[in-house]
Every structure is written in C-alpha cells, then in structure tokens.
TIRODO-497647 format. One record per residue (C-alpha): residue in three letters; x, y, z. Coordinates in steps of 0.1 Angstrom, whole numbers, plus 5000, padded with zeros to 4 digits. Example, Ala and Ser with C-alpha at 12.3 -4.5 7.8 and 13.67 -1.06 7.14 Angstrom:
2
aa; X; Y; Z
ALA; 5123; 4955; 5078
SER; 5137; 4989; 5071
END
This chain:
470
aa; X; Y; Z
MET; 7183; 6082; 2539
LEU; 7174; 6046; 2552
GLN; 7138; 6061; 2555
ASN; 7138; 6074; 2519
SER; 7148; 6038; 2507
LEU; 7114; 6024; 2525
LYS; 7096; 6042; 2497
THR; 7107; 6016; 2468
ALA; 7089; 5983; 2462
LYS; 7111; 5962; 2479
ILE; 7139; 5962; 2503
SER; 7158; 5936; 2524
LEU; 7136; 5933; 2558
THR; 7159; 5933; 2587
LYS; 7154; 5945; 2621
ARG; 7165; 5978; 2611
THR; 7146; 5984; 2583
VAL; 7114; 5969; 2605
ASP; 7123; 5995; 2632
ALA; 7127; 6022; 2605
ALA; 7092; 6021; 2588
LEU; 7070; 6048; 2607
PRO; 7037; 6053; 2603
ARG; 7013; 6068; 2579
GLY; 6980; 6082; 2571
LYS; 6969; 6049; 2557
ARG; 6981; 6010; 2558
TYR; 7013; 6002; 2535
HIS; 7033; 5974; 2530
ILE; 7069; 5973; 2521
TRP; 7081; 5934; 2504
ASP; 7114; 5918; 2511
SER; 7138; 5918; 2482
GLU; 7153; 5884; 2487
LEU; 7118; 5861; 2495
ALA; 7091; 5871; 2470
GLY; 7063; 5869; 2487
PHE; 7074; 5880; 2524
GLY; 7064; 5909; 2533
LEU; 7059; 5938; 2564
ARG; 7023; 5953; 2569
ILE; 7022; 5991; 2590
GLU; 6991; 5998; 2602
PRO; 6984; 6039; 2608
SER; 6985; 6029; 2648
GLY; 7022; 6020; 2646
VAL; 7019; 5982; 2645
LYS; 7039; 5959; 2623
SER; 7028; 5923; 2613
PHE; 7046; 5895; 2587
ILE; 7025; 5883; 2560
ALA; 7029; 5860; 2526
LYS; 7013; 5864; 2497
TYR; 7009; 5837; 2472
ARG; 6988; 5825; 2445
ALA; 6962; 5800; 2452
GLU; 6952; 5767; 2428
GLY; 6990; 5762; 2420
GLY; 6997; 5796; 2410
GLY; 6988; 5822; 2377
ARG; 6981; 5853; 2368
ARG; 6943; 5844; 2370
ALA; 6944; 5825; 2404
PRO; 6932; 5842; 2433
GLU; 6956; 5861; 2452
ARG; 6957; 5853; 2494
ARG; 6972; 5870; 2522
ILE; 6985; 5851; 2554
THR; 6992; 5874; 2584
ILE; 7023; 5853; 2602
GLY; 7027; 5876; 2628
ARG; 7032; 5907; 2649
TYR; 7068; 5924; 2649
GLY; 7079; 5917; 2686
THR; 7066; 5885; 2690
LEU; 7083; 5874; 2661
THR; 7119; 5886; 2647
PRO; 7118; 5889; 2612
GLU; 7141; 5862; 2612
LEU; 7113; 5838; 2628
ALA; 7091; 5854; 2603
ARG; 7112; 5850; 2572
ARG; 7112; 5810; 2581
GLU; 7074; 5809; 2585
ALA; 7073; 5825; 2552
LYS; 7092; 5802; 2535
LYS; 7070; 5769; 2548
ILE; 7037; 5792; 2537
LEU; 7050; 5800; 2505
GLY; 7067; 5762; 2499
GLY; 7034; 5749; 2504
ALA; 7012; 5770; 2479
ALA; 7039; 5763; 2455
THR; 7032; 5729; 2459
GLY; 6995; 5736; 2454
ALA; 6990; 5738; 2492
ASP; 6961; 5769; 2501
PRO; 6974; 5779; 2538
ALA; 6951; 5811; 2542
ALA; 6922; 5789; 2531
LEU; 6931; 5764; 2555
LEU; 6933; 5788; 2580
GLN; 6898; 5804; 2575
SER; 6885; 5770; 2578
LYS; 6904; 5762; 2610
ARG; 6891; 5795; 2622
ARG; 6853; 5788; 2613
GLU; 6855; 5758; 2636
MET; 6872; 5781; 2664
ARG; 6857; 5777; 2701
ILE; 6840; 5807; 2718
ALA; 6873; 5805; 2746
GLU; 6896; 5805; 2715
LEU; 6879; 5830; 2701
ILE; 6886; 5855; 2730
ASP; 6920; 5844; 2736
LEU; 6921; 5857; 2697
TYR; 6901; 5888; 2702
GLU; 6928; 5898; 2736
ASN; 6958; 5895; 2712
GLU; 6942; 5910; 2682
GLY; 6909; 5930; 2685
CYS; 6905; 5952; 2719
PHE; 6908; 5980; 2695
ILE; 6880; 6009; 2701
GLN; 6853; 6002; 2673
ARG; 6832; 6033; 2668
GLY; 6836; 6074; 2679
LYS; 6865; 6099; 2672
ARG; 6888; 6074; 2685
GLN; 6878; 6044; 2660
GLY; 6909; 6021; 2652
GLU; 6929; 6036; 2685
PRO; 6939; 6005; 2713
MET; 6916; 6003; 2744
LYS; 6933; 6017; 2773
ALA; 6950; 5988; 2797
ILE; 6925; 5992; 2821
THR; 6899; 5989; 2796
LYS; 6908; 5958; 2783
GLN; 6916; 5946; 2817
TYR; 6880; 5947; 2826
THR; 6864; 5936; 2794
ILE; 6887; 5908; 2792
ALA; 6880; 5898; 2828
ARG; 6841; 5897; 2822
LEU; 6846; 5877; 2790
ARG; 6863; 5850; 2813
HIS; 6841; 5854; 2846
HIS; 6812; 5850; 2825
VAL; 6810; 5842; 2785
VAL; 6838; 5810; 2788
PRO; 6821; 5793; 2819
LEU; 6782; 5791; 2799
LEU; 6797; 5793; 2761
GLY; 6837; 5791; 2758
ASN; 6831; 5752; 2740
ARG; 6807; 5761; 2719
ARG; 6815; 5769; 2680
ALA; 6818; 5808; 2674
SER; 6798; 5798; 2642
ASP; 6770; 5776; 2661
VAL; 6761; 5806; 2688
THR; 6724; 5814; 2685
ALA; 6704; 5849; 2689
GLY; 6686; 5825; 2715
ASP; 6718; 5811; 2729
ILE; 6727; 5843; 2737
GLU; 6691; 5852; 2751
ARG; 6699; 5824; 2777
PHE; 6731; 5836; 2781
PHE; 6720; 5869; 2796
ARG; 6696; 5852; 2814
ASP; 6720; 5835; 2830
VAL; 6740; 5863; 2842
GLU; 6712; 5882; 2851
ALA; 6700; 5851; 2875
GLY; 6734; 5850; 2894
LYS; 6748; 5818; 2878
THR; 6784; 5833; 2870
ALA; 6789; 5848; 2904
SER; 6819; 5832; 2925
ASP; 6840; 5844; 2951
ASN; 6872; 5829; 2950
LYS; 6902; 5834; 2972
ILE; 6938; 5832; 2950
GLY; 6958; 5843; 2977
PRO; 6966; 5859; 3011
ARG; 6942; 5890; 3014
LYS; 6940; 5885; 2974
ARG; 6904; 5872; 2964
ILE; 6886; 5875; 2925
VAL; 6849; 5883; 2934
VAL; 6823; 5879; 2902
ARG; 6785; 5893; 2906
GLY; 6760; 5887; 2883
GLY; 6729; 5908; 2878
GLU; 6709; 5930; 2853
GLY; 6741; 5955; 2853
ALA; 6764; 5925; 2844
ALA; 6747; 5909; 2819
ARG; 6739; 5945; 2804
LYS; 6779; 5954; 2805
VAL; 6792; 5915; 2794
PHE; 6763; 5913; 2763
ARG; 6783; 5948; 2750
ASP; 6816; 5929; 2752
LEU; 6804; 5900; 2734
SER; 6788; 5916; 2710
ALA; 6820; 5934; 2702
VAL; 6838; 5900; 2698
PHE; 6815; 5886; 2673
SER; 6815; 5922; 2652
PHE; 6858; 5916; 2653
ALA; 6851; 5878; 2640
ARG; 6822; 5891; 2615
ARG; 6852; 5909; 2605
ARG; 6879; 5882; 2605
GLU; 6855; 5860; 2588
ILE; 6856; 5836; 2613
VAL; 6816; 5841; 2617
SER; 6789; 5851; 2588
ARG; 6771; 5872; 2616
ASN; 6769; 5890; 2651
PRO; 6740; 5874; 2672
CYS; 6738; 5898; 2697
GLU; 6725; 5918; 2669
THR; 6690; 5903; 2667
ALA; 6691; 5889; 2702
ALA; 6659; 5901; 2723
VAL; 6677; 5914; 2754
ARG; 6670; 5945; 2773
LYS; 6702; 5966; 2756
THR; 6703; 5996; 2782
ASP; 6692; 6003; 2813
ASN; 6665; 6030; 2801
GLN; 6691; 6058; 2815
ARG; 6681; 6056; 2847
LYS; 6707; 6071; 2871
ARG; 6710; 6066; 2909
PHE; 6716; 6102; 2923
LEU; 6719; 6116; 2960
THR; 6691; 6141; 2974
LEU; 6706; 6167; 2997
GLU; 6692; 6153; 3024
GLU; 6706; 6117; 3013
ILE; 6743; 6138; 3007
LYS; 6738; 6149; 3042
ARG; 6739; 6116; 3059
PHE; 6764; 6111; 3037
GLY; 6787; 6137; 3057
GLU; 6773; 6131; 3089
ALA; 6788; 6092; 3082
MET; 6820; 6105; 3073
ARG; 6827; 6130; 3098
LYS; 6813; 6098; 3122
MET; 6837; 6072; 3111
GLU; 6865; 6099; 3110
ALA; 6864; 6107; 3142
GLU; 6864; 6067; 3148
GLY; 6900; 6069; 3133
ILE; 6894; 6053; 3097
ASN; 6921; 6065; 3072
ARG; 6920; 6098; 3063
LYS; 6932; 6095; 3028
ALA; 6900; 6073; 3022
ILE; 6878; 6102; 3037
ASP; 6891; 6127; 3014
ILE; 6890; 6106; 2982
MET; 6851; 6104; 2995
ARG; 6849; 6138; 2997
LEU; 6869; 6146; 2969
TRP; 6844; 6122; 2946
MET; 6813; 6144; 2959
LEU; 6829; 6179; 2954
THR; 6843; 6170; 2922
GLY; 6822; 6148; 2900
CYS; 6852; 6130; 2891
ARG; 6855; 6093; 2886
ARG; 6867; 6070; 2913
ASP; 6907; 6062; 2898
GLU; 6904; 6097; 2888
ILE; 6908; 6114; 2927
ALA; 6922; 6084; 2937
SER; 6957; 6081; 2915
LEU; 6951; 6121; 2911
LYS; 6988; 6136; 2908
TRP; 7001; 6173; 2923
GLU; 7010; 6181; 2886
GLU; 6969; 6173; 2875
VAL; 6960; 6199; 2900
ASP; 6958; 6238; 2889
PHE; 6954; 6256; 2920
GLU; 6956; 6289; 2901
HIS; 6926; 6286; 2873
GLY; 6908; 6263; 2900
SER; 6911; 6229; 2875
LEU; 6921; 6196; 2873
ARG; 6939; 6191; 2843
PHE; 6941; 6152; 2832
TRP; 6966; 6141; 2804
ASP; 6951; 6109; 2804
THR; 6913; 6099; 2809
LYS; 6885; 6073; 2800
THR; 6877; 6101; 2770
GLY; 6913; 6113; 2767
LYS; 6932; 6145; 2775
ASN; 6907; 6166; 2800
VAL; 6904; 6202; 2820
ARG; 6881; 6202; 2849
PRO; 6869; 6231; 2865
ILE; 6866; 6225; 2904
GLY; 6847; 6248; 2931
LEU; 6864; 6262; 2958
ALA; 6855; 6237; 2983
ALA; 6870; 6213; 2965
ILE; 6906; 6231; 2962
ALA; 6902; 6238; 2998
VAL; 6902; 6200; 3005
LEU; 6932; 6193; 2980
THR; 6952; 6226; 2998
SER; 6951; 6214; 3031
ILE; 6963; 6175; 3023
GLU; 7002; 6174; 3033
ARG; 7023; 6165; 3006
GLU; 7048; 6133; 3011
GLU; 7082; 6137; 2999
LYS; 7095; 6113; 2968
THR; 7059; 6108; 2958
GLY; 7040; 6125; 2930
PHE; 7006; 6112; 2943
VAL; 6981; 6130; 2963
PHE; 6969; 6097; 2982
PRO; 7002; 6083; 2978
ALA; 7002; 6038; 2990
ASP; 7010; 6033; 3026
GLN; 7032; 6011; 3010
GLY; 7049; 6007; 2981
ASP; 7054; 6035; 2951
GLY; 7016; 6034; 2937
TYR; 6989; 6053; 2948
PHE; 6964; 6043; 2976
GLN; 6939; 6017; 2969
GLY; 6924; 6011; 3004
TYR; 6894; 6029; 3003
LYS; 6868; 6002; 2996
THR; 6865; 5984; 3031
PRO; 6860; 6024; 3044
TRP; 6837; 6033; 3018
LYS; 6813; 5999; 3026
LYS; 6813; 6013; 3065
VAL; 6807; 6052; 3057
ILE; 6777; 6036; 3034
ALA; 6761; 6013; 3060
LYS; 6764; 6039; 3085
ALA; 6749; 6068; 3060
GLU; 6719; 6039; 3055
LEU; 6724; 6044; 3015
PRO; 6724; 6009; 3002
GLY; 6733; 6001; 2967
VAL; 6756; 6039; 2966
THR; 6784; 6033; 2945
PRO; 6814; 6063; 2935
HIS; 6798; 6068; 2909
THR; 6764; 6075; 2923
LEU; 6784; 6107; 2935
ARG; 6792; 6115; 2898
HIS; 6757; 6116; 2889
THR; 6749; 6134; 2921
MET; 6770; 6164; 2910
GLY; 6755; 6163; 2872
SER; 6719; 6161; 2888
THR; 6725; 6188; 2914
ALA; 6740; 6208; 2888
ILE; 6711; 6208; 2866
SER; 6685; 6206; 2895
SER; 6704; 6240; 2903
GLY; 6698; 6256; 2873
GLU; 6731; 6251; 2857
ALA; 6733; 6255; 2821
MET; 6740; 6216; 2798
ALA; 6770; 6231; 2789
PHE; 6788; 6241; 2820
THR; 6777; 6206; 2835
GLY; 6794; 6188; 2806
ALA; 6822; 6210; 2814
ILE; 6824; 6201; 2848
LEU; 6819; 6164; 2841
GLY; 6841; 6158; 2812
HIS; 6820; 6143; 2792
SER; 6831; 6138; 2754
ASN; 6796; 6132; 2740
PRO; 6792; 6152; 2709
ARG; 6756; 6163; 2720
SER; 6772; 6179; 2748
THR; 6806; 6189; 2737
ALA; 6793; 6206; 2707
ILE; 6777; 6231; 2732
TYR; 6806; 6235; 2755
ALA; 6836; 6234; 2731
HIS; 6837; 6270; 2728
VAL; 6825; 6278; 2767
GLN; 6853; 6297; 2788
HIS; 6867; 6287; 2817
ASP; 6857; 6310; 2837
PRO; 6821; 6307; 2834
ALA; 6827; 6267; 2840
ARG; 6844; 6273; 2871
ARG; 6820; 6298; 2889
ALA; 6790; 6269; 2880
ALA; 6817; 6245; 2894
ASP; 6817; 6267; 2925
ARG; 6785; 6272; 2929
VAL; 6773; 6234; 2925
ALA; 6800; 6222; 2951
GLU; 6794; 6243; 2977
ARG; 6757; 6235; 2978
ILE; 6768; 6198; 2979
ALA; 6791; 6209; 3006
ALA; 6767; 6224; 3027
ALA; 6746; 6195; 3026
LEU; 6775; 6178; 3035
ALA; 6781; 6200; 3064
GLY; 6747; 6188; 3076
MET; 6722; 6214; 3061
GLY; 6691; 6213; 3053
GLU; 6673; 6222; 3020
SER; 6656; 6246; 3034
GLU; 6689; 6265; 3044
ILE; 6704; 6252; 3012
ASP; 6684; 6272; 2992
ALA; 6676; 6302; 3015
PRO; 6689; 6334; 2996
PRO; 6719; 6350; 3015
PRO; 6722; 6384; 3029
ASP; 6739; 6410; 3002
GLY; 6775; 6404; 3003
ASP; 6778; 6368; 3016
GLU; 6788; 6354; 2984
GLU; 6815; 6374; 2981
LEU; 6824; 6369; 3015
ILE; 6822; 6336; 3012
ARG; 6846; 6335; 2985
ARG; 6870; 6357; 3004
VAL; 6870; 6333; 3029
ALA; 6876; 6301; 3012
GLU; 6903; 6317; 2991
THR; 6921; 6331; 3024
LEU; 6917; 6291; 3036
MET; 6933; 6282; 3002
ARG; 6962; 6303; 3004
GLY; 6969; 6294; 3039
GLY; 6950; 6265; 3050
SER; 6940; 6248; 3082
ASP; 6951; 6211; 3084
ALA; 6930; 6206; 3115
GLU; 6893; 6206; 3102
ARG; 6902; 6210; 3067
LEU; 6868; 6210; 3048
ARG; 6849; 6216; 3080
VAL; 6862; 6249; 3087
VAL; 6853; 6260; 3049
ILE; 6816; 6247; 3050
ASP; 6813; 6266; 3084
ALA; 6824; 6294; 3065
LEU; 6801; 6291; 3041
ALA; 6774; 6286; 3059
PRO; 6753; 6317; 3072
ALA; 6759; 6325; 3106
LYS; 6729; 6312; 3141
END
C-alpha cells in the first residue's frame, strides 16, 4: 500500500516513506509534499540521497533550475535534511545561488580534499559489466590507502584544477624512484610499509586517473590530466612464472621448512596456491562450504570477478582432504586466535622463497605459474580460463559454454604436472610418457586417498603415488 503511494508525485518524506522507497531500473525522485523543492533521489544501486531544487537568479520560469545534493540517507535523517533544505531554499528565494557557490568552492578543492570526496562518493566501478556497482570493501581499502600514501604527500596541497599532465609525469617518476616509500610502526606488532617502484607507480596512477574522472563528472575539473600524461601505463603484459625446475626448488624448500617445524597451515596454503592457481585470499579465507569434493571444484560466492566456480585437480583435493576440520569455525585455515582466518603466512612465505632462492616471487606468481603451465602443456585457452576464474570477455566468451567435467580433467592434468615438480621430479621425468594404464592407476590411488586420507604424509603420499616407480 505504502509502496504504491510512492508512485505519486509528492509525499511527506519521513523515515517510514524513505525506508519504503525501493530501487528501480533507473534513478527516480520523490518530492516532499510539505516543503516545495525538498526531495529524495533513489539510485538503481539502492543509494538514497536528499536533494533540493530551486530556480536561480531570484526565480521565474526562465531562470535556470539548480539541484544540490544535501547528503545521503543514513548519514542524515529526514528531519536534519529538511532543515538543511530550508536554509538552501530560503537563500535561493533571496537571490543566492547555493549550487553555483558549491561548484565554485569545489573548483578550488585541493587534491587531498578531492580524495576525501572520492572515498565518500566516488568508489564505484567505472567500466565493464559491473559498471556503477560499489567497489568491494577490500578493493576500496587498498585504493584509498595507495592514494593517501603516494598522492597526498606529493600532490595533496595542489588545487585539483591546477594539476597538469607534467605534474602527473613528475609524480609518477617520484613514486617510481621510491620517494613515497616508508616504514612506520603504528602499534605493537603492527606497522605500515609503503613501497615505491614501477609497479606501485602504475597502480596509483590508475587510481589517480579514476579520481580525476570522478572529479570531471562532478564538474570539479574540466579535464583529466592523466589521459595525456606520457607515462608507461602498463607493464607490456610480462608475467613472472616459475619453470618446472623452479617449482622443484620451491617444493624442496617447503619440505625443509616443514621439517623445521614451520606452521603447517602456511605450508598447506602455499601448496594450494600452487596447485589451484587461486588468488591469495581466496585460499587463505577459504571456507569448507566453498569446497565441493563431489565435483572437484571450489565454489566462491564473492570473488574479484563475482560468483565463480573453479575446477581443481586431485592433488589439490588430496591436500584439502587431509586437513582436519576444527570445530566452531567454517574456515579451512582458521586463525590461531580469534574468529577470523589464518593470516600468518607472510613470514613463512619469505623463508620458503629465500631457501628456494626465488627472489621477487610473490603468491600471485604461483597463479601465473598455473596458467603458463596449462598453456605450455597444451591445454585449451577455454580450460585455462575456467581453472583461473577469469572474467575477461575474450576468455569467458570461449569457455562460457564449456562443460565442467572437461575443465576439471584439465585441472587434474595441470595440477599433476605441478605436483610432480613440487615432489622433486625433473622435467624429463615429468614429460616422459607413462606406461599404459598408469593414468587410470594414478587417478584411482588419488581418489582412494581423497576418501580415506592419510594425514601423516598428506600431499607427499599423493605425489609418491603419481610418480613412476623406480
């Protein structure tokens, strides 16, 4: 009944009516029946903002109409918004132009203030199939952190409208040279480490370009200086990945560190990074409800690219099968203290990488390794895309209709190849054609382990089963 009444032109804006206003396919407005010019704007995303509209230059039908945003519902109550609207509309009635004054002030906005405004109102996806959706919380956190750590120290006091392409080029080179790098302790066992370099410069450049695009849409600036800045915007798609020999060293280092008593959760997380090609936090924060043992897949409800199903190989399934479930938590790798997931893999990772003599390798390198191993092994691009969970239209257009079983078999083949290298087998041994029937034998042994498991040897038992007899 109430929802039907919202379809009328005007209605008293109260908490009840604002709560009842549901999002539609397009933006729409509800105007207050008591205060002319006071209204509520409802976006398709569900965001609700109070607004005021008036005629500038003292009013009259030929005077230009102005609209000004008062604030978002939630931050403001309808009562507080109504008071602000009365001030705005009262000023307009005496010849003032609050919207023009606000735009004038925004044109004088400093970069630091612009970043504050972007954090509050501009952190939305700007292109692609998710255009207009809010950034994921972790993406927004990292984006704003980069802007505050790199942009604010170098450009924060500059007027946004005065920044030129030359300023952007100098900013890029300064970040690249490490001028914004820092290491600050902010509490017990907690510090903020900011790194410069070419990669950091490229990332924050993209962030800053998005800020200027937002500012241009709000008419705070007339142009985006990042668009004409002569900087290297990409890394030419060069991706670091491990060779089979490097995978072998990585596996040996993990076994040595495990023998020395390093945290087993960290080791299993690293193994699953390598064997699945999943992103870092997709494995670290993995929940048992996301593991589909029956179909050999991980079913993520919310990833960087949205809902996703990833086929995984038997070697990865065996690792998961061997992990004991802890009561009162849904995480595969629960934190040692508290209710969250385990995040203590950073120091063990550094130790493993140092022992394997693989400088510069990151957890994301293992994701690239899965992709490169799949392609070099002759797997189709479609299957590789399914394993990695890519959402790029050029890839998804191919594998959107690929059935799950072939993709899972591809994941099996690629994971077996990586698992063999992790176990210490050389490239010639891995590439050697197995005797007739070995492939089926390997599959049956791994499936047996998956059902019963052996937590004594875990992954090594599976690898020994996969390796040719000597």
